[in-house]
N, C-alpha and C positions, 0 to 999 in steps of 0.2 A: 390267417395270424399274427396278428401286425407286432409290431416290433416290445410294445409296452408286456402284452400276454409272453411272450417269450423269453424275456427277460424276467418275469416273475413267474417262469414255468418251475415244473421240478428238476429238468432238465437238467435247465444252466444253473439250479442249486448242488448238484450232482456235480456237477464241472468246476463247480464255486473249492464243493471240500474236496472234488480230490487233488484241484489244483494248490489250495492251501497246503493237502497234506504232504506232498511234495516242497513245498517250497519252507513252512513252515523251519525242519530239521535244519533247512542247508542256511533260512537265515540267523539259528540258533546257534550255529558252529558260526557260520561270520561273527554274531555277535559275542561270543566268547574268545575268537583269533584278534577281536579286537583290544575287549578287557588284557587279556594275554598283552601286545601290544603296547597300549598303554604303562599297565606297570613297568617292563621289561625299561622301556625307555623311560619313565620317572626314574626305576632303580639304576638305572644307567646312568641322570642327569645325577642321582646324588651320589652313587659310587664318584665318577667324574671330581665332583667337587669337595670329596669327602676326600682325597688328598690334602687337596689344595688349605682348604682352613685346617686341616693337621698339620700343613711343614709350618702355617702361617702359625701355627700355635707353638711348634719346634722352633722359629725364629723369633717368636716375642718372647718365650723363656731363654733359648739362649741369650738373647738381647739384656734380660732380665740379669741371667748370670752375670755376666760381665761386664754389671752396671755393678753388683752386686760386689762381687770380687773384685773389681778397681773398689768400690769405697771401702770394703776391707784395709787392703792395701794401703790405703792411704788415711787409714784411722786407725790407729793400731799404738800401740806400741814396742819399745827394743829397751834388754834390761840387762845389764854387764853387772863385773868385771866377764871380758871375752877375752877368753885363755887360749884361744888358736885361734890369730887376729889372718890367719893365712886359709883358715876353712871359710871356703865359698857360702857360706852359712851362716856364720858366723855376726854375730849381731857387729861388729866391725865392719861386712860385709853391705848388713841393713842400710850402715848408717852410710858407707858410700853411693849405696844405688841410688838413695831419695837423693844425697846432694848432684847426683849422676842426672838424672832424673832431668834437671831444670833444663829449659829451651828455650828462656828468657830474660832470667834474672836471675840471681840468688842475693842475698841481702843476710850475711851473720852479723849475728852480734853475742859473741861469747869472749867473754871474760880474759880466761888463758885459753887458745890452742899453740901446740907446741908440734903437734902431732904433724909426719910429715907424708904416711897419704891420703889424708885431709888436707893437706897444702896441694898434692899433687894432682890432687882432684878437680881444687877451685883454680890453681894453670894450667887444666886444660882445661877447662868447661869454658875460662876468661879466652882459651885457643881458640874456641866451635863457637865465638860470635858471642856468648851471653853474657850479660852484664853483672860480675861478680865488684861487691860494696861487701867491704871488712868494719867491724867495726869491735877495738879489743882493748885489755888493757894496756897502758903507757909501756908498760919494762916490755910487750911482745912485739906492740907496734914498734918500738924504735929500735929493736934487733932481731928478733925471727922473723916479725912481721915484713924487713927488709926484702925478705927473697921476695914476699908478691909485689912489692910494691914496686924493684925492680923488672920483672913480667909485666909490669901497667898495671897492676891490681889496685887503688885505690882505697887507701888505711886509716884509718882513722879514728882517736884518742881521745882525750877528756882534754877540753884545754883547757888555759889555766887561767883561772874567775870563773872558771864554767859552774857546774854542779856540785855542789861541795860534799857529795858521797859516791866513792866507787863507782864505776860500771860494770856490775854484778851479772847482768843476765848472761843468757846462755838458750841463745835460740837462731835459726838461722828459717828465712821464709824463699820459697820455690814459687818462681814464675808469679810470681803473689798472692799462688789459691793453696798453698798448704803452707805450715807449719811445721817443725821439729826443736820441743823447747822438753828441757829437763831440769833435771842437777846436777848435768855431768859437762867441766868444763873437757875443752879436746884437748888431752895429752895422754900420752904414752901411758901412766902411773892410775888415770881415771880412767880408762878402758882399759887395762887389761888388770889391773888389782882391785880399783874400789866396786861395790858395788854401787850401780848408778843409774837413771835413768832417763829415758828421750818420748815423749811422746809425741806420733805423729796424727793432725789433723786437718782436715778443710772446710769444719765450721767456717760458715758466713757468717757466723753471732760472733766469731774469733779472731780470722786470719785480717780482715780490714783494722782490726783496733793493731795488730805487731806491726803490719804495714805502714800504720797514721803512725807509732810510736816508734819507730825504727827512724821514719821522714823526719820527728819532729829533730830525732836525738844527731841525725845525721847532718843536717844546718845549722846546726849551734856545736857542731865541733870541725876543727884545723884538717888538712889529708894533707900538708906539705910543710916545709923545713920540721921536720919530727926528730929539733931536739934537746934534747932533756930538761932545758930551762921554761921553754913553751908548756910542758906540760908540768902535770901533778898529778900524788895517783888518786 
């Protein structure tokens, strides 16, 4: 019997069938295990990446919340009177907080400011290296304002022959990034007895206008020799 006859004989067919009978279940088992392994690995990758994605989402949400809180903190309003000035949550405490947040500059343009706690915070910020400049009325500049001037804080008022109308502003600029403006003079009566308001905003469409206004006024007013004859009301 030659080789071709042997390979095509029924005997060889029987052997092949028997071999496949043993091998096929084995291959099926191996294939199932391979599929299971691939699924496990895939799930493992997904599960290992899922916490990262979740953490990134948490971080993103946290950053968003922080920015939103910061925005809300600097875009709000304070209302007076403040019946409990010593209360750390009072309207006065909030006003002092915003002034105290200045890191580079404080530009104050308030017609009447005589309240000692505000003077204290301005002097402290000046000591801390913050550039503090004050615009106020002639009465304040030549009297109560002398306390600021004695500490090295420049104070200016209306120059004789300058604007024909009284400076009646009530605003402060913090680091050229935020403004505090409203109806209130910074006096004990206004703060503790009168219905007043202060708006706080970081609106980029508004803040630069106040900065420009302050600098224009500052350039047209004097800050030395604050004697009565040099100024008008």
